[in-house]
N, C-alpha and C positions, 0 to 999 in steps of 0.2 A: 261422473259419468251416469248419464241417464240408461234407465230401465230399457230403451230400446238398443242399447248397445250390449246387452248383458249376454246376447247369443255369442259373442265373441270370448267372453270369461266365464268360466264356470261359477254358477250360483254356491255359496256356500250355505250348509244345511241350518235350519233354524231350529232344530231339533233340541232343546234345552239339555245341556250335559249335566252330571249330578253336581248337584252343589252343596260346600259345606255351610249348614245351616248356621254356624256360629258367625258365618259372614253375610247371611242375609239380612239385608239392610232395610229395616220397615220404620217409616216415618207416620207420627201422627202431630196434625197442625190444623189448628184453630184459624182459619185464614181471614176471618171476618169479613167477608164478600169478595168473590172471585173476580167481581167488575166494579170497584169501590168508585164511586164517582170523584175522589180526591185523588188518589193514588194511581188510579187506572186498572187495567185489567191484571191480574196475577202472571196471566199465560206469558206476558210480554215483558216481565218483571225480571229484572237479570238475577235476585237473589232467589225467586221463588224456581227459576230455572235452574239454577247453581245447584241449590239444594236438593229439588225432586230428582234431578238427572242422576246424581248419585245412589238414589234408591231402588230397591227392587219392588216395594210395595208403598203406596203411599196411603194414609187415612186422613181424609180431610173433613174438616166441620164448618158449618156456618157458610156453605158454597154459595147459597141462595139461588142457586141454578144448576142445571145439568153441565157438567165438564166434558171436553174432548182434550187430553194433554196428548201432546206429541210422543211417541215411543210407549206410551200406554194403553191398555186396556181399562178402560174407566166405568165403573158399575156405580149408578148415580139413584140416591133416593132424595126426592123433595115433599115438602109438605103440601098437599092439597089445599088450593085457595090461601095461602101465603107466601108474602116475600121474604120471610125469615127462615133459618134452619137450613136444611141441605146438608147431607155427606154424601162423600163420594170415597170410594178404594179404586185406586189406580195400581193395575199390577202391569208390570213390564213384558213387553211382547215375548220376550226370551224365555220365560217362565209359565206363558199363559196355559200351556198345555196340562200343566200341573195343578192348576186351579179349577176348582168348583164354585161356582155363585151359589149361595144360599137362600133362599126365598124367605124374606121377612116382612112381607108386606102386611100379612094379617096382624102382626103384632105392633109396630110403629113404624111411620116414615122418618124415624128417628134413629132407628136401629138398621144396620146392614151387616152382612155376613161372607165370607169366602171360605172354603175349605181348601189347605193346602195339604197336596200328598203327602204321604210318608215317604214315597218314593224320591223325593227333592233330596234326600239326605240318608236314606236307609234307616228311617225311623221306626219304632215300634209302633208310632201311633200316627193320625194325620193331627194337623192343625187346626184348630176352629178359631178363625181372627174374625172379631166382632169389632165393628165400629158404631159408636154412640155419640151423639150430641144431647145434652139434658140441659136445655133452658132454665136459667134462673126462675126460682118459683114466682118472682113478683115481675117475669117479664109480661110485656103486653100479650104475647102469644099464650101463655098460659093463663092469662087472668081472662082473656076471651073464652077460651076453653071451659073454663070453671063457671062463668056467666051463663053459658048457652048449654050448660049441662053435658059436656062431651070430654070433660078432661079426664085423661088417662095416664096415671104416672108413669113416666119414662124407666125407671128403674124396675117396677112391677112388671112392665111388658118386657125389660129384658129379662128378669128371673123367668117368666114364661117361656119366652122363646129358648132359653138354654134349656129347661125344665123338657121343652119337645123336641130337642136334639137327643141323639144316641148315647151321650155320655161316656163315649170312649176314645174321645180327642184329647190332645192337649189344648189347652183354652189360653189365646193372648186376646186379652181386652184393650181396646183402644179408643180413645175420645177425648169429649170434654164434658164433664159431669157437673162443672161448675160448683165444686165441692169445696168446703171452708176446712181450710189445713190448721187454723189457728196460728201458732209460732213456728209450726213445721215447715219445711221448704217444701214449696208445691211443685217442684222439679225434681225428677228422680232419673239420673242417667247412672244406671248399674249394668254395665253388657253383663258381667259375670253373673248375675242373676238368671238371664234367659240360659247361658250356657249351663248352669248348675241345675235347672229345672226342666230342661228337655234332653 
């Protein structure tokens, strides 16, 4: 049924009801280009659509451009004069009124943040969610910045951003830090960690 026919049917309210934070689904994913020359657009990829559709908030890295994802309000940050990097936080429309975008532009184009209201589940504090992409130190992007004297360490910029915040939020840090973990597993899936710490 189209919107034109909505006069004969009551509209359902889009005011989000209180959610149980233990069931808030947050995804962090380095998608390695949202429109790859070989694999095509992520926005039409069945795996991407199926995976993101089950999430409330998605944090994407290496998007390489601004995204508009159906069902989500997208906050994008792209590197100036570069076709690399790019980060995006997508928030499901159903909880958009409980999310505030936090301006990170003066710190780094590779850092972005939102604040999730404590009213989502009667928490004692808001949640500051930060999405980060830190290129490898030997990447052409960082090498170029070093050569022209404009290099700024992403993790140092992240620290400066966090220092600038009010400091009374829960912190949820997502992203791709290109960290080296040695013999340790580079993937951590522990739902109980979030439940225990919020």
